[in-house]
N, C-alpha and C positions, 0 to 999 in steps of 0.2 A: 422634421417635414415643414415645411415652411405651413406659417401658423393665415387665415382668413383674417383682416385687417377688420376686427369688431372688438369692443371694449371688451368681451369674454373671453378671447385669444391672444389679444397684446402680449401677455406677457411670455413667450415662447420658452414644439417639439416633436426629432425623434429620436434611436436605436435601431453540417454542411458533408450513393453508399455502394460501391463497389463492392464485388464479389468479399465475403472477408471483414466488412467494416461493420461496427457494431451499430444498434442501432438506439443503444438510449447513450445521452450523454454521460453516464459515467464512462465507459467504456471507449468515446471516439477516438479514434485517432486520422490525423490529415493525413490520410494516402496521397501522393503526389498524382501529377496531372502535368502528361504530355500535351503542350497546346502546341507541338511543331507544327503538325500537318491537322487542322481541321475543316470541315464539310458539312453540308447539311443543316438543317433549320431550327432556331431556338426560341424558347416562346419565352416573352416577360411580361409581366406586369409591373404598373407604375400609375403613381396617384400624382392629384394635383397637375400644373404648369410641366412638371415633370415627366407624368403619364401622356401630358398633348406635344410635348416636342421632343420627346426621346426619340420616337419611327423616325422622323426625320435624320434628326442626328446620328441616329445606326446606322444609315447610308454610309457613311465614313468609315466605318466600320467593315461593310461590306466591301465595298472597295478594295479595302487593304488584305481583305480575305476572301476571294473568289471561291463561289460554291457555298459562300455561309450567306444564308437569308436569318435575319432578325425581325421577328413579329411582334409587333410593342402592343399590348391590349390597357389603356388611360381606364381609369377607375376612380370615383368620388372617395375624397380623402374619408366622408365617415361609413363609409361602407368596406373599405380597403379590408382593414382588421377582420370581418368578421367574414368576410369572402374569403381570405388564405385559411382561416382558423376552417373552414368548413371546406375547402379542398382539401385541405390535409387528411381530416377527421374520411372523406370522400374517395381519398388514394387519387387524385386529379389536379393535382398541381401544377402550376407551371416550370419551365425550366430554372429560369432566377425570378423574384420579385424583389421589389425596392418593398421595405416596412421601414417603423417609424422605431425611432431609435430606444426607445422606452421597452419594444418588444421581445427584444432578444430571448430573456430567460424565458417566456412564454413559450415560444416556437421552438427554442434549445429542449427545452424538455419534453416534448412530444418525438423526439429521434427522429422527425424530418427532414433538418435541414444540414447541410453537409458540411462539416469540420473544413474551416480554411486549409487549403493545402499548401504545406509548410517549405516547396521549393516556388511558391507562385508569385507572392508579395513581401515584402520588405517592412514589416510591422512598423520599421524606426523612422519609416517616411510621415509616419502619417500623426498628425495631434495628438497627443496620449490619450486625452479624454473624447478623442471619436473615437482610438482603438477599444476604450475601455467598453464603449455601448456594444461591438460586437462579442466580448466577451462573457462566458458563462461559467462558472465554475471552473475557473483555467484553461478552456479550451475558446479557441476565437472559432465563431458561425460564420462567416460573412465577411465581408470588407468596407468600410466605410465610403458611403460616395460625396455626400457633401454634407458641412457642417455651416450652424448657426450658435450664435452666443449673444448674449447682450453686453448693450451697451448706452450710456445716460446719450438723448435726445434733447437738444436747449435750442430756445430762440433766444438766436445771439442779437437781436436789436431792442430785445426785452431784458438779458440782463448787462446791455451798455446803459439801457437808461436808468436800469437799477443800481449801475455801477456794481458790477459782482463779475466773477469768473466763472464758467466750471467750477464743481464742489470737488477736489481733491480727498475728500474726505467724510466721513458720515456728519460729525459737527458742519461741515463746510456746506452739504445738501440742504439739512434744515435752514439755516441762514441764508442760502440761495434763495430755498421757497417764499419765505419771511420776504425777501427783498423785492422780488419780482414782483408778489401780490401786493404790497405797502407801495412800492415808488415805481411800476409799471404797469400797474393795472393788469395785470394778469388775477382771473378771480381763482385760480389752480393752479397754485405755486410748482404743483407735483402732481402729475394726473398717475396714481397706481391703481391696477386691477385689481378686487378682492371678490370676483364672480368666479365662471370657471377658468380655470385653468391661475386660479393665482397663486399656486404653489411654485409657479417659475417664479415668482417677485421673492417669496421666501426663502428658498433652497440657499440664492446668493449669501443672503443677508448670516444663513446659520455659519455658512463656510467662512464669510469675511470675520465672522466673531471665534472664529477657530474650530467648531463643531463643527460634527457630521450627523448624521440621521441613521449610523446602523453600525454597531460593533457587535464583534466577533458570533453575525447572522441574526443580531434582534436590533428592531428597533429603537432609537434613541432620542426620544424626542423632550422627554422631560430634562432637559440641561438648563444651567446658567447661560450657555449659549444660544439656543433657543428661544429661552425667555428675552435674552437682548437682542434676538432677532426681533423678536416681537412685540419691542419694545420702541424699538425702531422704527417699525413700518408703521405700526400705531401713532408714534408723534405726530405726524403729520396729519391725522385726522386729529387730532387733540388740539392741533394748533389753528386749526381750518384752512390749513393749505395744501390739502390735499381733499376730493369732495367724495362722500359717504353717501350719496343718490347719486345712480350711475344710469343715465340715457346710452341705451344701447348703440345708438344710433348718433352719438355725440364725437364719440372718437375715429379717424384724428382729426375731423373738421373744427373741433376744441381746439384744437395746436395750430392748427393754418390762420383759425380766426385771432390766434392769440390770449386767448380766455385759459388755457393750456401750457403753461410755458417751459413744462417738459417731461419727457415719460422715461420709461425703460424698454427696450426692445428692440428685436434684430435687426438683421442689415436688410429684408426684404423692404421694411420701411423707408429705406434712402428712396426707393424709386415709385413707392404709392405715393410717400410725398411732392417729391419733384415733380411726375405727374399731376396728381391732384392739390394739390399747391397753385399750380399757375408758373408764367411768365413770372422768373426772378423769384421765385421764393425758395430755390436753393440756395440763398445768398440770404435769407433772414433765419436761418439755423444750419446749425451741424451736429457731430455727436465728440461724446468725450471717453473714456474710459470708465469703468464704474465708480463708485468712490470708495475708499481703502475704509475698512473696519479695522479693527486691533489686529486680525489677522492677513490682511492685504484685502485686493481688491476682485479676487474670485470671484469669474460669472459662471454663467449654466451654458454648456452645450446640449447643445439639438442637433437635427438634421436628417440626412435619411441614408439608411443601408442598403447593401445587396445580399440575397443569401443563394444558395442555390440549394435545391433539394434532393435527396438522395433518389428520389423515384426519375431523376431527369436521364430519357436515353441519349442525352449530348454533352454529356458531362464535361468532354472534352473544349466543344464550341463555347459551354456556358460558363465555365471557367476564364476562357480568352476573352472575352466579350467582356465579362466583371475585372478583369486585368486590364484591359483598354481601358476602361471608365475611370481606372484608377491614376492610370498614368499621368504625370503632371503636366503634358501639354495640351493631354484629351482634357483634363480637369479645368484648364486655365480657357478653352474651346469652350468647354461648357459655362463657363461664366458669363464670357460673351454672349451666350443664349439664352438664357434664362437668370446670370444672376444669380445663380449659387457658388457658397462662398467653397473653395476646395479645401477637402479632408486633407489635402497631402499639403506637407509644408512649402514645399522648394515651388509650388504652383504660384506661390505668391510673391516671387519673384518676376513672373510677367510681368510686361508692360500695362499692359488692360486690369491688373489688379493692383499696379502702383499709381495709373495715373488718379484713381481720387483719393484723396488721403483721409476719408469718410471708410473707405474700405479698410485701409491700414490698419485703422484703430481696432477694429475687428480682428481683424490680423492678427495683433497683439494681442490680443484677449484672448484670444482662443489657444497662446501658448500652458495658458493658466485654467481652464473653463473649466469644468467638471460636468459630469452627469451623474443622477440618480443612479442608483444601483440596480441591475440587469435582474430585479428579482419581478415572479412572475405576478405578482398581488400589486405590484405596483399602483396600478391605477384606483384598485378599492382604497389603497392610503392614501392617494393624492385627492379622492374625493373628502376621505376625514378632517384633510389640512384644510381644504376648499371650506368645508362647512367651521372648522373655526377658526379662519382666516378673517371669512363673514363677519362674525361675531367682534370680533376685536376692532375690526374698521368700525363698525357703527358703536363702536363703545360699547356695549354690550357683555362685554368678559373680558375680564384682563390678560395679562399675555402669561401670567404664571399658570390661570386657570386653561388656558387656550393646551399649555406644554402640556399639562398634566392630562386632559381628555383628547388630548392627540396620543400618549405617548400610551392609554387604556385602549382605545379602538384600535389603532395600529396594533398593539400586541396582543388583542383577539384576534384579528386578519392572521400575523404573521407573516413571515415572507415568501413562503411556499416553494424555497428552493430544498 
């Protein structure tokens, strides 16, 4: 799910019953659906700019399927989760809704969402990380709609002045941050978020260290790999190349003004910077792949998914609409409408996506991007991580102590699976 452009959300994220189908995730089976002849109306909930633009975009689906009406209800991102949970509890769900990519475990456990029909969607066409966001306990519930991942934004003019290239490794990233501060006048070599959403800064570093955050159904944060990731994160604050005094209104103006020379974020920032930076600013920055750790340059997968509820009275039309939204041509057209990156890999061959080399960087990164496991307790665990990450950034806690605290608190919460 697209994040608002604030310091707290800089790091991006998001993540199916006819007669005889089980109402629990343990026994759910994906019943096929016949979408050859559809009619009637369906209701769709969607958030943010997607919710604002989907209604008009869906007219194309209606034109191709006479007799079908798509009614879209836009929702605010801040209320969407609770509204969906309340609708499930009250038995008043829409036919289709957009969800965040980390919500699937929680929703699947309610038994309210319809397993993805096996005859409808070819999972091999999606980025592997995106399909992981709709899978819980081995069952797919829904379909990835659009995806996001993170990359390294940097000021090309400042890098040139400092005589450095975009960093390819962790060590080079540290050297880059020092060089642009010492030789190009950037007071912040790299801007790292350590407040709300900072778990999105940490997870890629853990994966790049060769670690993971869960094993055999248990959280695993107290590991050498997590300590290594936290050490890398803290190194910028120790060196004074990342600011540990956050002004919530500073970003992205600090990057546009040249105070910050680099940051990590998702593809939506391309269009925000091009707009806010003014004429010619697009020539002063670009995007590079995530610097590699010992295990590679894996990044974070986010975005939005689509689910169909079991209580739908028009299952065929609901699933046909979801299928249409996941078609490569439709996904390319949707990119042209709201700049959401396609979850279907082949859509990146469309000329509209190939035209901008910055978009191509994200397309390559998506091939190996990962997502947090879809456990129902993830939001609680993410809050634990944010608390400890802040202490690390403020130099109030060592990486080893933070990893130990994360493990203890996350262990108490459990996975909820």
